[in-house]
C-alpha positions as a Markdown table, in Angstrom:
| # | Residue | x | y | z |
|---|---|---|---|---|
| 1 | Met | 5.4 | 41.7 | 6.9 |
| 2 | Ile | 9.2 | 40.3 | 6.5 |
| 3 | Ile | 10.2 | 37.9 | 4.5 |
| 4 | Ile | 13.8 | 36.4 | 4.2 |
| 5 | His | 15.5 | 34.6 | 1.9 |
| 6 | Lys | 18.5 | 32.9 | 1.7 |
| 7 | Ile | 20.8 | 34.0 | -1.5 |
| 8 | Glu | 21.3 | 30.5 | -2.6 |
| 9 | Asp | 21.0 | 29.0 | -6.4 |
| 10 | Phe | 17.2 | 27.9 | -5.0 |
| 11 | Leu | 16.3 | 31.6 | -4.8 |
| 12 | Phe | 17.9 | 32.5 | -8.6 |
| 13 | Asn | 14.9 | 29.5 | -9.5 |
| 14 | Leu | 12.1 | 31.5 | -7.8 |
| 15 | Phe | 13.7 | 34.6 | -9.7 |
| 16 | Pro | 14.9 | 33.3 | -12.9 |
| 17 | Lys | 16.0 | 36.9 | -14.1 |
| 18 | Ala | 18.5 | 38.1 | -11.7 |
| 19 | Lys | 22.1 | 36.5 | -12.7 |
| 20 | Val | 23.8 | 34.3 | -10.3 |
| 21 | Gly | 26.6 | 36.2 | -10.9 |
| 22 | Asp | 25.5 | 39.2 | -10.3 |
| 23 | Lys | 28.6 | 40.9 | -7.7 |
| 24 | Asp | 26.3 | 43.3 | -5.5 |
| 25 | His | 23.3 | 41.6 | -6.3 |
| 26 | Ala | 21.7 | 44.5 | -7.4 |
| 27 | Gln | 20.0 | 42.8 | -10.4 |
| 28 | Leu | 18.0 | 40.6 | -7.6 |
| 29 | Lys | 17.2 | 43.9 | -5.4 |
| 30 | Glu | 15.5 | 44.9 | -8.2 |
| 31 | Glu | 13.3 | 42.2 | -9.5 |
| 32 | Ile | 12.5 | 41.4 | -5.9 |
| 33 | Ala | 11.4 | 44.7 | -5.4 |
| 34 | Asn | 8.9 | 44.3 | -8.6 |
| 35 | Tyr | 7.8 | 41.4 | -7.8 |
| 36 | Tyr | 6.4 | 42.3 | -4.2 |
| 37 | Ser | 5.0 | 45.7 | -5.1 |
| 38 | Phe | 1.2 | 45.5 | -4.1 |
| 39 | Gly | -0.8 | 48.9 | -5.8 |
| 40 | Pro | 0.8 | 51.6 | -3.7 |
| 41 | Tyr | 3.0 | 50.0 | -1.6 |
| 42 | Lys | 6.9 | 49.6 | -2.6 |
| 43 | Pro | 8.5 | 46.8 | -0.6 |
| 44 | Lys | 11.8 | 47.7 | 1.2 |
| 45 | Val | 14.6 | 45.6 | 0.2 |
| 46 | Glu | 17.9 | 44.9 | 2.2 |
| 47 | Ile | 20.4 | 42.3 | 2.0 |
| 48 | Glu | 22.6 | 41.5 | 5.0 |
| 49 | Asn | 25.1 | 38.5 | 4.6 |
| 50 | Asp | 23.5 | 35.8 | 3.0 |
| 51 | Leu | 20.1 | 36.9 | 3.3 |
| 52 | Ile | 18.0 | 39.2 | 1.8 |
| 53 | Phe | 14.9 | 41.3 | 3.9 |
| 54 | Ile | 12.2 | 42.4 | 2.6 |
| 55 | Glu | 9.6 | 44.4 | 4.1 |
| 56 | Ile | 6.1 | 45.1 | 3.3 |
| 57 | Asp | 3.5 | 47.2 | 5.0 |
| 58 | Thr | 0.1 | 45.1 | 4.9 |
| 59 | Ser | -2.0 | 47.1 | 7.7 |
| 60 | Ala | -4.2 | 48.6 | 4.7 |
| 61 | Ile | -5.0 | 44.5 | 3.3 |
| 62 | Ser | -8.4 | 43.9 | 5.3 |
| 63 | Asn | -8.7 | 40.5 | 6.7 |
| 64 | Gln | -9.8 | 38.4 | 4.3 |
| 65 | Lys | -10.4 | 34.9 | 6.0 |
| 66 | Met | -14.0 | 34.5 | 6.2 |
| 67 | Glu | -13.7 | 34.2 | 2.4 |
| 68 | Phe | -10.5 | 32.1 | 1.8 |
| 69 | Asp | -12.5 | 29.4 | 4.7 |
| 70 | Ile | -15.1 | 29.3 | 1.8 |
| 71 | Val | -12.4 | 28.5 | -0.8 |
| 72 | Val | -10.4 | 25.6 | 1.7 |
| 73 | Arg | -14.4 | 23.7 | 1.7 |
| 74 | Tyr | -14.8 | 24.1 | -1.6 |
| 75 | Cys | -11.3 | 22.4 | -2.2 |
| 76 | Glu | -12.2 | 19.8 | -0.1 |
| 77 | Ser | -15.3 | 18.8 | -1.4 |
| 78 | Gly | -13.3 | 19.2 | -5.0 |
| 79 | Lys | -16.0 | 21.7 | -6.4 |
| 80 | Phe | -13.0 | 24.1 | -7.9 |
| 81 | Lys | -14.4 | 25.6 | -10.3 |
| 82 | Lys | -16.5 | 27.6 | -7.7 |
| 83 | Ala | -13.0 | 28.3 | -5.5 |
| 84 | Lys | -11.1 | 29.3 | -8.2 |
| 85 | Pro | -13.0 | 33.0 | -8.8 |
| 86 | Ile | -12.9 | 33.6 | -5.0 |
| 87 | Leu | -9.0 | 32.8 | -4.8 |
| 88 | Glu | -8.5 | 34.8 | -7.8 |
| 89 | Lys | -10.3 | 37.9 | -6.4 |
| 90 | Leu | -8.8 | 37.3 | -3.0 |
| 91 | Ile | -4.9 | 37.4 | -4.9 |
| 92 | Thr | -6.0 | 40.6 | -6.8 |
| 93 | Lys | -7.3 | 42.1 | -3.1 |
| 94 | Asn | -4.2 | 40.7 | -1.3 |
| 95 | Pro | -1.1 | 39.1 | -3.4 |
| 96 | Thr | 0.7 | 38.7 | -0.4 |
| 97 | Val | -0.6 | 35.7 | 1.3 |
| 98 | Ser | 1.3 | 32.0 | 0.1 |
| 99 | Glu | -1.4 | 30.2 | 0.5 |
| 100 | Tyr | -3.7 | 31.5 | -2.1 |
| 101 | His | -1.4 | 31.0 | -4.7 |
| 102 | Arg | -0.4 | 27.3 | -3.1 |
| 103 | Ile | -4.1 | 26.7 | -3.4 |
| 104 | Leu | -4.5 | 28.1 | -6.7 |
| 105 | Gly | -1.3 | 25.9 | -8.1 |
| 106 | Gln | -3.2 | 23.0 | -6.9 |
| 107 | Ile | -6.2 | 23.7 | -8.4 |
| 108 | Tyr | -4.8 | 24.0 | -11.8 |
| 109 | Ser | -3.0 | 20.8 | -11.4 |
| 110 | Glu | -6.4 | 19.0 | -10.6 |
| 111 | Glu | -7.2 | 20.6 | -14.1 |
| 112 | Gly | -4.5 | 19.3 | -15.6 |
| 113 | Ser | -2.8 | 22.3 | -16.1 |
| 114 | Gln | 0.5 | 21.7 | -14.9 |
| 115 | Glu | 2.3 | 25.2 | -16.3 |
| 116 | Glu | -0.5 | 27.3 | -14.7 |
| 117 | Ala | 0.3 | 25.0 | -11.3 |
| 118 | Ile | 3.9 | 25.7 | -11.4 |
| 119 | Asn | 3.2 | 29.5 | -12.1 |
| 120 | His | 1.1 | 29.7 | -9.2 |
| 121 | Leu | 3.4 | 27.5 | -6.9 |
| 122 | Ile | 6.4 | 29.6 | -7.5 |
| 123 | Asp | 4.1 | 33.0 | -6.7 |
| 124 | Ser | 3.3 | 30.8 | -3.5 |
| 125 | Leu | 6.8 | 30.5 | -2.4 |
| 126 | Arg | 8.1 | 34.0 | -3.6 |
| 127 | Trp | 6.0 | 35.1 | -0.8 |
| 128 | Asp | 7.1 | 32.1 | 1.3 |
| 129 | Pro | 10.0 | 30.2 | 0.9 |
| 130 | Lys | 9.5 | 27.9 | 3.5 |
| 131 | Asn | 5.6 | 27.1 | 2.5 |
| 132 | Thr | 6.3 | 22.9 | 2.6 |
| 133 | His | 2.7 | 22.4 | 1.3 |
| 134 | Ala | 3.9 | 24.1 | -2.2 |
| 135 | Leu | 7.7 | 22.8 | -2.1 |
| 136 | Thr | 6.1 | 19.4 | -2.3 |
| 137 | Met | 3.6 | 20.2 | -4.8 |
| 138 | Met | 6.2 | 21.3 | -6.9 |
| 139 | Gly | 8.5 | 18.1 | -6.2 |
| 140 | Asn | 5.2 | 16.0 | -7.3 |
| 141 | Ile | 4.7 | 17.5 | -10.7 |
| 142 | Phe | 8.4 | 18.0 | -11.8 |
| 143 | Gly | 8.4 | 14.6 | -11.1 |
| 144 | Lys | 5.2 | 12.8 | -11.9 |
| 145 | Tyr | 4.4 | 15.1 | -15.0 |
| 146 | Lys | 7.9 | 16.5 | -16.2 |
| 147 | Asn | 10.1 | 13.4 | -15.4 |
| 148 | Asp | 12.8 | 15.8 | -14.0 |
| 149 | Phe | 13.9 | 14.2 | -11.0 |
| 150 | Val | 16.7 | 16.1 | -10.4 |
| 151 | Thr | 14.7 | 19.9 | -10.2 |
| 152 | Ala | 11.8 | 17.5 | -8.0 |
| 153 | Asn | 14.4 | 16.2 | -5.5 |
| 154 | Ser | 15.7 | 19.8 | -5.3 |
| 155 | Tyr | 11.8 | 20.7 | -4.0 |
| 156 | Tyr | 12.0 | 18.0 | -1.9 |
| 157 | Glu | 15.3 | 18.8 | -0.3 |
| 158 | His | 14.2 | 22.3 | 0.5 |
| 159 | Val | 10.6 | 20.9 | 2.2 |
| 160 | Leu | 13.0 | 18.9 | 4.5 |
| 161 | Asp | 15.7 | 22.2 | 5.1 |
| 162 | Val | 12.3 | 23.7 | 6.4 |
| 163 | Lys | 10.9 | 20.5 | 8.2 |
| 164 | Pro | 13.1 | 18.1 | 8.8 |
| 165 | Asp | 10.5 | 15.5 | 10.1 |
| 166 | Asp | 8.3 | 15.4 | 6.9 |
| 167 | His | 7.8 | 12.1 | 6.7 |
| 168 | Ile | 5.7 | 12.9 | 3.0 |
| 169 | Ala | 9.0 | 14.6 | 1.8 |
| 170 | Met | 11.3 | 12.2 | 2.4 |
| 171 | Asn | 8.9 | 9.4 | 0.7 |
| 172 | Asn | 8.3 | 11.2 | -2.2 |
| 173 | Ile | 12.2 | 11.6 | -2.6 |
| 174 | Gly | 12.4 | 8.0 | -2.1 |
| 175 | Ala | 9.9 | 7.6 | -4.7 |
| 176 | Asn | 12.1 | 9.8 | -7.5 |
| 177 | Leu | 15.4 | 7.8 | -6.4 |
| 178 | Ile | 13.6 | 4.5 | -7.7 |
| 179 | Gln | 12.5 | 6.3 | -10.6 |
| 180 | Leu | 16.8 | 6.9 | -11.3 |
| 181 | Gly | 17.3 | 3.4 | -10.6 |
| 182 | Gln | 18.9 | 4.4 | -7.3 |
| 183 | Val | 17.4 | 1.8 | -5.3 |
| 184 | Lys | 19.9 | 1.6 | -2.3 |
| 185 | Glu | 19.7 | 5.8 | -2.0 |
| 186 | Ala | 16.1 | 5.3 | -1.9 |
| 187 | Glu | 15.5 | 2.7 | 0.3 |
| 188 | Arg | 17.3 | 5.0 | 3.2 |
| 189 | Tyr | 14.9 | 7.7 | 2.5 |
| 190 | Phe | 11.7 | 5.4 | 3.0 |
| 191 | Glu | 13.1 | 3.8 | 6.1 |
| 192 | Lys | 13.7 | 7.3 | 7.3 |
| 193 | Ala | 10.4 | 8.3 | 6.6 |
| 194 | Leu | 8.8 | 4.9 | 8.3 |
| 195 | Ser | 10.7 | 5.9 | 10.9 |
| 196 | Ile | 8.7 | 8.8 | 11.6 |
| 197 | Asn | 4.9 | 7.6 | 10.1 |
| 198 | Asn | 5.3 | 3.6 | 10.4 |
| 199 | Thr | 1.3 | 4.0 | 9.7 |
| 200 | Tyr | 1.7 | 5.9 | 6.2 |
| 201 | Pro | 0.9 | 3.5 | 3.9 |
| 202 | Asn | 2.8 | 4.8 | 0.5 |
| 203 | Thr | 6.1 | 4.5 | 2.4 |
| 204 | Leu | 4.9 | 0.8 | 3.4 |
| 205 | Tyr | 4.1 | 0.2 | -0.3 |
| 206 | Ala | 7.5 | 1.3 | -1.7 |
| 207 | Leu | 9.8 | -0.5 | 1.0 |
| 208 | Gly | 7.5 | -3.7 | -0.5 |
| 209 | Met | 8.7 | -2.3 | -4.3 |
| 210 | Val | 12.3 | -1.7 | -2.8 |
| 211 | Asn | 12.3 | -5.8 | -1.4 |
| 212 | Asp | 10.7 | -7.0 | -4.2 |
| 213 | Ile | 13.6 | -5.1 | -6.1 |
| 214 | Lys | 16.4 | -6.9 | -4.0 |
| 215 | Gly | 14.8 | -10.5 | -4.3 |
| 216 | Asp | 13.9 | -10.6 | -0.7 |
| 217 | Tyr | 10.5 | -11.5 | -1.7 |
| 218 | Leu | 9.1 | -12.3 | 2.1 |
| 219 | Thr | 9.8 | -9.2 | 3.4 |
| 220 | Ala | 8.2 | -7.1 | 0.0 |
| 221 | Phe | 5.2 | -9.3 | 0.9 |
| 222 | Asp | 4.7 | -8.6 | 4.4 |
| 223 | Phe | 5.4 | -4.8 | 3.7 |
| 224 | Ala | 2.7 | -4.9 | 0.9 |
| 225 | Ile | 0.3 | -6.9 | 3.7 |
| 226 | Arg | 1.2 | -4.1 | 5.7 |
| 227 | Ala | -0.1 | -1.3 | 3.8 |
| 228 | Leu | -3.2 | -3.1 | 2.3 |
| 229 | Lys | -4.6 | -3.5 | 6.4 |
| 230 | Ile | -4.4 | 0.0 | 6.8 |
| 231 | Cys | -5.4 | 1.6 | 3.4 |
| 232 | Glu | -9.4 | 2.0 | 1.7 |
| 233 | Pro | -9.9 | 0.2 | -1.1 |
| 234 | Gly | -10.7 | 3.2 | -3.1 |
| 235 | Asn | -6.6 | 4.2 | -2.7 |
| 236 | Pro | -4.5 | 3.4 | -5.7 |
| 237 | Ile | -2.4 | 2.6 | -2.9 |
| 238 | Tyr | -4.7 | -0.5 | -2.2 |
| 239 | Ser | -4.8 | -1.9 | -5.5 |
| 240 | Asn | -1.1 | -1.4 | -6.0 |
| 241 | Ala | -0.5 | -2.9 | -2.8 |
| 242 | Phe | -2.7 | -6.0 | -3.7 |
| 243 | Glu | -1.1 | -6.6 | -7.2 |
| 244 | Leu | 2.4 | -6.4 | -5.6 |
| 245 | Val | 1.2 | -9.3 | -2.8 |
| 246 | Ser | 0.2 | -11.1 | -5.5 |
| 247 | Gln | 3.3 | -10.6 | -7.5 |
| 248 | Val | 6.1 | -11.9 | -4.9 |
| 249 | Ser | 3.9 | -14.9 | -3.4 |
| 250 | Phe | 4.7 | -16.2 | -6.7 |
| 251 | Lys | 8.0 | -15.1 | -6.7 |
| 252 | Ala | 8.4 | -16.0 | -2.9 |
| 253 | Ile | 7.1 | -20.0 | -4.0 |
| 254 | Lys | 8.8 | -20.2 | -6.8 |
| 255 | Ser | 12.4 | -19.1 | -4.5 |
| 256 | Ile | 11.9 | -21.6 | -1.7 |
| 257 | Asp | 12.3 | -25.7 | -2.0 |
| 258 | Pro | 9.4 | -27.1 | -0.4 |
| 259 | Met | 10.2 | -30.6 | -0.6 |
| 260 | Glu | 13.0 | -29.9 | 1.8 |
| 261 | Met | 10.8 | -29.0 | 4.8 |
| 262 | Phe | 7.6 | -31.4 | 3.7 |
| 263 | Asn | 10.7 | -34.4 | 2.9 |
| 264 | Gln | 11.8 | -33.9 | 7.0 |
| 265 | Tyr | 8.3 | -33.0 | 8.8 |
| 266 | Ser | 7.3 | -36.8 | 6.3 |
| 267 | Gln | 10.5 | -38.5 | 8.2 |
| 268 | Ile | 9.5 | -37.3 | 11.3 |
| 269 | Leu | 5.6 | -38.7 | 11.5 |
| 270 | Ala | 6.7 | -42.0 | 9.5 |
| 271 | Glu | 8.8 | -43.1 | 12.8 |
| 272 | Ala | 6.1 | -41.0 | 15.7 |
| 273 | Ser | 3.4 | -43.3 | 13.5 |
| 274 | Gly | 5.5 | -46.1 | 12.8 |
| 275 | Lys | 4.7 | -46.2 | 8.9 |
| 276 | Val | 5.6 | -44.7 | 6.0 |
| 277 | Ile | 4.2 | -42.3 | 4.0 |
| 278 | Asp | 3.6 | -42.7 | 0.2 |
| 279 | Ile | 3.3 | -39.3 | -1.8 |
| 280 | Val | 0.9 | -40.2 | -4.6 |
| 281 | Glu | 0.2 | -37.8 | -7.6 |
| 282 | Asp | -3.6 | -37.9 | -8.6 |
| 283 | Asp | -5.5 | -35.2 | -10.3 |
| 284 | Thr | -8.6 | -37.5 | -9.4 |
| 285 | Val | -8.8 | -35.9 | -5.5 |
| 286 | Pro | -11.8 | -33.7 | -5.1 |
| 287 | Thr | -9.1 | -31.3 | -3.2 |
| 288 | Pro | -5.6 | -30.2 | -4.5 |
| 289 | Ala | -4.2 | -32.8 | -1.4 |
| 290 | Lys | -5.6 | -35.4 | 0.8 |
| 291 | Leu | -4.3 | -37.5 | 3.8 |
| 292 | Glu | -5.6 | -40.8 | 3.7 |
| 293 | Ile | -4.7 | -42.3 | 7.2 |
| 294 | Ala | -3.6 | -46.1 | 7.1 |
| 295 | Glu | -5.8 | -47.4 | 10.1 |
| 296 | Asn | -8.8 | -46.0 | 8.3 |
| 297 | Tyr | -8.5 | -47.5 | 4.8 |
| 298 | Gly | -7.0 | -51.2 | 6.4 |
| 299 | Arg | -3.0 | -50.3 | 4.8 |
| 300 | Asp | 0.1 | -50.7 | 6.3 |
| 301 | Lys | 1.2 | -46.9 | 5.2 |
| 302 | His | -0.1 | -43.8 | 5.0 |
| 303 | Val | -1.2 | -41.8 | 1.4 |
| 304 | Ile | -0.8 | -38.1 | 0.8 |
| 305 | Arg | -2.8 | -37.7 | -2.8 |
| 306 | Tyr | -2.1 | -34.7 | -4.6 |
| 307 | Lys | -3.1 | -32.7 | -7.6 |
| 308 | Arg | 0.2 | -31.7 | -9.8 |
| 309 | Asp | 0.6 | -28.1 | -11.0 |
| 310 | Arg | -1.6 | -26.3 | -7.9 |
| 311 | Val | 0.0 | -23.3 | -6.7 |
| 312 | Ala | 1.6 | -23.5 | -3.3 |
| 313 | Gly | 0.4 | -27.3 | -3.3 |
| 314 | Ala | 3.2 | -27.9 | -1.0 |
| 315 | His | 1.9 | -26.0 | 1.3 |
| 316 | Leu | -1.4 | -27.8 | 1.1 |
| 317 | Met | 0.7 | -31.3 | 1.4 |
| 318 | Met | 2.0 | -30.2 | 4.8 |
| 319 | His | -1.3 | -28.6 | 6.1 |
| 320 | Glu | -1.9 | -33.0 | 5.6 |
| 321 | Leu | 0.8 | -33.7 | 7.5 |
| 322 | Val | -0.6 | -31.5 | 10.3 |
| 323 | His | -3.7 | -33.9 | 10.4 |
| 324 | Leu | -1.9 | -36.7 | 10.8 |
| 325 | Asp | 0.5 | -35.3 | 13.2 |
| 326 | Leu | -2.4 | -34.5 | 15.4 |
| 327 | Thr | -3.8 | -37.6 | 14.9 |
| 328 | Val | -0.3 | -39.2 | 15.9 |
| 329 | Arg | 0.2 | -37.5 | 19.2 |
| 330 | Cys | -3.8 | -37.8 | 19.7 |
| 331 | Arg | -3.6 | -41.7 | 19.8 |
| 332 | Asn | -0.3 | -41.4 | 22.3 |
| 333 | Lys | -2.8 | -40.0 | 24.6 |
| 334 | Thr | -5.6 | -42.0 | 24.1 |
| 335 | Ala | -8.0 | -38.8 | 23.1 |
| 336 | Asn | -8.1 | -40.1 | 19.5 |
| 337 | Phe | -11.6 | -40.0 | 18.1 |
| 338 | Leu | -12.5 | -40.9 | 14.2 |
| 339 | Phe | -15.8 | -39.0 | 13.0 |
| 340 | Val | -18.2 | -41.1 | 10.9 |
| 341 | Thr | -21.8 | -40.8 | 9.6 |
| 342 | Thr | -24.2 | -43.6 | 9.3 |
| 343 | Lys | -27.4 | -44.5 | 7.2 |
| 344 | Glu | -29.3 | -43.0 | 9.7 |
| 345 | His | -27.7 | -39.8 | 9.6 |
| 346 | Lys | -27.9 | -39.7 | 6.2 |
| 347 | Glu | -31.8 | -40.6 | 6.1 |
| 348 | Leu | -32.3 | -38.2 | 9.1 |
| 349 | Phe | -31.0 | -35.1 | 7.1 |
| 350 | Ile | -33.3 | -35.8 | 3.8 |
| 351 | Arg | -36.2 | -36.1 | 5.6 |
| 352 | Asp | -35.2 | -32.7 | 7.1 |
| 353 | Asn | -35.0 | -31.6 | 3.9 |
| 354 | Glu | -37.8 | -33.1 | 2.1 |
| 355 | Ala | -39.3 | -29.3 | 1.7 |
| 356 | Ile | -35.8 | -28.6 | -0.7 |
| 357 | Ile | -36.2 | -31.8 | -2.8 |
| 358 | Gln | -39.9 | -31.2 | -3.6 |
| 359 | Arg | -38.9 | -28.0 | -4.7 |
| 360 | Leu | -36.5 | -29.4 | -6.7 |
| 361 | Asn | -38.5 | -31.8 | -8.3 |
| 362 | Arg | -41.5 | -29.3 | -9.0 |
| 363 | Glu | -38.4 | -27.3 | -11.1 |
| 364 | Gly | -38.3 | -29.9 | -13.2 |
| 365 | Leu | -34.9 | -32.0 | -11.8 |
| 366 | Asp | -34.9 | -35.9 | -11.9 |
| 367 | Asp | -34.5 | -38.1 | -9.0 |
| 368 | Lys | -30.9 | -38.9 | -9.5 |
| 369 | Ser | -29.5 | -35.3 | -9.8 |
| 370 | Ile | -31.9 | -34.3 | -6.9 |
| 371 | Ser | -30.2 | -37.4 | -4.6 |
| 372 | Glu | -26.6 | -36.8 | -5.9 |
| 373 | Tyr | -27.4 | -32.4 | -5.2 |
| 374 | Ile | -28.5 | -34.0 | -1.4 |
| 375 | Thr | -25.8 | -36.2 | -0.5 |
| 376 | Ala | -23.1 | -33.9 | -1.9 |
| 377 | Leu | -24.5 | -31.0 | 0.8 |
| 378 | Phe | -24.9 | -33.9 | 3.3 |
| 379 | Ser | -20.9 | -34.8 | 2.8 |
| 380 | Gly | -20.3 | -30.8 | 2.5 |
| 381 | Ile | -21.3 | -30.1 | 5.5 |
| 382 | Asn | -20.2 | -32.8 | 7.4 |
| 383 | Ser | -16.5 | -32.3 | 6.0 |
| 384 | Gln | -16.7 | -28.4 | 6.8 |
| 385 | Ile | -18.4 | -28.9 | 10.5 |
| 386 | Tyr | -15.1 | -31.6 | 11.5 |
| 387 | Asn | -12.7 | -29.7 | 9.5 |
| 388 | Thr | -13.0 | -26.2 | 10.2 |
| 389 | Pro | -11.7 | -25.9 | 13.7 |
| 390 | Val | -8.9 | -28.0 | 13.1 |
| 391 | Asp | -8.0 | -26.6 | 10.2 |
| 392 | Leu | -7.9 | -23.0 | 12.2 |
| 393 | Phe | -5.3 | -24.7 | 14.3 |
| 394 | Ile | -3.3 | -26.5 | 11.6 |
| 395 | Glu | -2.7 | -22.7 | 10.1 |
| 396 | Asp | -1.4 | -21.7 | 13.3 |
| 397 | Phe | 0.9 | -24.3 | 13.7 |
| 398 | Leu | 2.5 | -23.8 | 10.2 |
| 399 | Phe | 2.6 | -19.9 | 10.5 |
| 400 | Asn | 4.4 | -20.2 | 13.5 |
| 401 | Ser | 6.4 | -24.0 | 13.2 |
| 402 | Tyr | 7.3 | -23.2 | 9.2 |
| 403 | Pro | 7.1 | -19.3 | 8.2 |
| 404 | Lys | 8.3 | -20.2 | 4.2 |
């Protein structure tokens, strides 16, 4: 086995006892030789230009793949206590395998022992400085548990040196830059990560956060929704994205002047229908907004009644205007119909639900309560039968014609 390290500041992070200013790197060679010694086997250490080569005789080391596969299966199922002693045994037999140390470091991190995790991850990187999993984990620990974002980024940057298309490392660098308040620079890394993998929910959520900070709430909303669509509900990103969607929705509503588009649309419909449209605040209406078409009420004007202080009330008022728009268009084509129910329809409904009425009677409800219940059920079902299909077309129209 030949291990190659580049002689740079990062190498002295792995072997801190060696001095950076050591002219012929004698101390560095000694520390490396001591570390890579295994039983009777001493490594051959040579320096050529800015590279240091460590040659180790591993011919006497047995194949331990079967035991390692067992460790991996235990870790995948969260059985760290069972995996740990097997790993420690493997490392005792053969400390040259970087992944042994990396997985042991991951176990300690999962158990909350971050210092132990760091020690084992450094061992992992000493045997393989290009182990991107170990580099990423080191960055995560320094960023998440130590708030040392400068050190964290040094590990992430090494991941990108080894693997320039590692979108997870790019995402993590962006997350650290956000913590440092460097939003613009963070966005650059998130966009790079997105260009490599546009279905990684962490990056989508991160870009939602960035645009929220920038005040572009509609773009933030879009990224957060995209993250939600590809996340499982148990994923922490799911709950974070859901919270972001809620927050930026309210911010977007406050940043938009809804009456500007409402007034413009209502003027168009007033001309098309030949009747003005009154807007009346009315907290007695059963829904946040309600349209009363002039002809249906024997009036000379249309009326939209709305409840005050309702979130996104303008959207619901716009929705009612589209009802009027469709009505006017259909009348111009003599294709408009008025849906009505008669006394006979209600009587038929009551007879059809006689068994329910009798059961409510047996349960002690008085005739007045039962009558109100059946009437509400009759009216509600009729309203849904009429409104649900047309509402789908209305929302599609609004989505495409009035994005805000």
